[in-house]
C-alpha positions as CSV (number, residue, x, y, z in Angstrom):
1,M,121.4,132.3,61.7
2,Q,120.0,135.8,61.4
3,D,117.4,137.1,63.9
4,D,115.0,137.6,61.0
5,D,115.4,134.1,59.6
6,Q,112.0,132.6,59.3
7,R,113.2,129.2,60.7
8,Y,114.5,131.0,63.8
9,L,111.3,132.9,64.2
10,D,109.3,129.7,63.8
11,F,111.4,128.1,66.5
12,L,110.8,130.9,68.9
13,N,107.1,131.1,68.0
14,P,105.9,127.8,66.6
15,P,102.8,127.9,64.5
16,I,99.6,126.9,66.3
17,T,98.5,123.4,65.2
18,A,95.0,122.0,64.9
19,A,95.8,119.9,68.0
20,D,96.6,123.1,70.0
21,I,93.4,124.7,68.9
22,L,91.4,121.6,69.8
23,A,93.1,121.3,73.2
24,A,92.5,125.0,74.1
25,N,88.8,124.8,73.0
26,Q,88.2,121.6,74.9
27,A,89.6,123.3,78.1
28,A,87.4,126.3,77.5
29,Q,84.4,124.1,76.9
30,A,85.1,122.1,80.1
31,A,85.3,125.3,82.1
32,L,82.0,126.6,80.7
33,I,80.3,123.2,81.3
34,A,81.5,123.2,84.9
35,E,80.1,126.7,85.5
36,A,76.8,125.8,83.9
37,S,76.6,122.7,86.1
38,Q,77.2,124.7,89.2
39,A,74.6,127.3,88.1
40,M,72.0,124.5,87.3
41,T,72.3,122.6,90.6
42,P,70.2,125.0,92.8
43,I,67.7,125.4,90.0
44,F,67.1,121.7,89.6
45,L,67.0,121.3,93.4
46,S,64.3,123.9,93.6
47,L,62.3,122.1,90.9
48,Q,62.3,119.0,93.1
49,L,61.1,121.0,96.1
50,D,58.8,123.6,94.5
51,A,58.3,123.5,90.8
52,T,57.3,127.1,90.0
53,D,56.9,128.3,86.4
54,E,59.9,130.6,86.8
55,A,62.1,127.7,88.1
56,T,60.9,125.5,85.2
57,L,61.8,128.2,82.6
58,K,65.2,128.7,84.2
59,A,65.9,125.0,84.2
60,K,65.0,124.7,80.5
61,A,67.2,127.7,79.6
62,W,70.2,126.2,81.4
63,R,69.5,122.8,79.9
64,D,69.5,124.3,76.4
65,Y,72.7,126.3,77.2
66,Y,74.4,123.1,78.5
67,Q,73.4,121.2,75.3
68,A,74.5,124.0,73.1
69,L,77.9,124.0,74.8
70,Q,78.3,120.4,74.0
71,E,77.6,121.0,70.3
72,V,80.1,123.8,69.7
73,D,82.6,123.0,66.9
74,L,85.9,122.8,68.8
75,T,88.0,122.4,65.7
76,V,87.8,126.0,64.6
77,T,90.1,128.8,65.7
78,E,87.3,130.9,67.2
79,P,84.4,128.8,68.3
80,V,81.0,130.4,68.6
81,W,80.0,129.9,72.2
82,P,76.4,130.1,73.2
83,E,75.2,133.0,75.3
84,L,74.5,132.5,79.0
85,P,70.8,132.2,79.8
86,E,69.1,135.2,81.3
87,L,68.6,134.9,85.0
């Protein structure tokens, strides 16, 4: 088998499958959701203690971001991730 034989090259660098793309995107989504959850915790705690307009706006922005993360199409090669809320 030659070094430039396509079968050999495919063996060394197998093509990316839909399952590979989905798994990678699910891992990225899980990491972003975990970060969002950590960022939201102190905001929601402050809402319980002292519901300022600023805290309410931040909480809504993070809630919207969290929901948008859950709606991302994970089956595409390059998902469109939502932007982080302004702090």
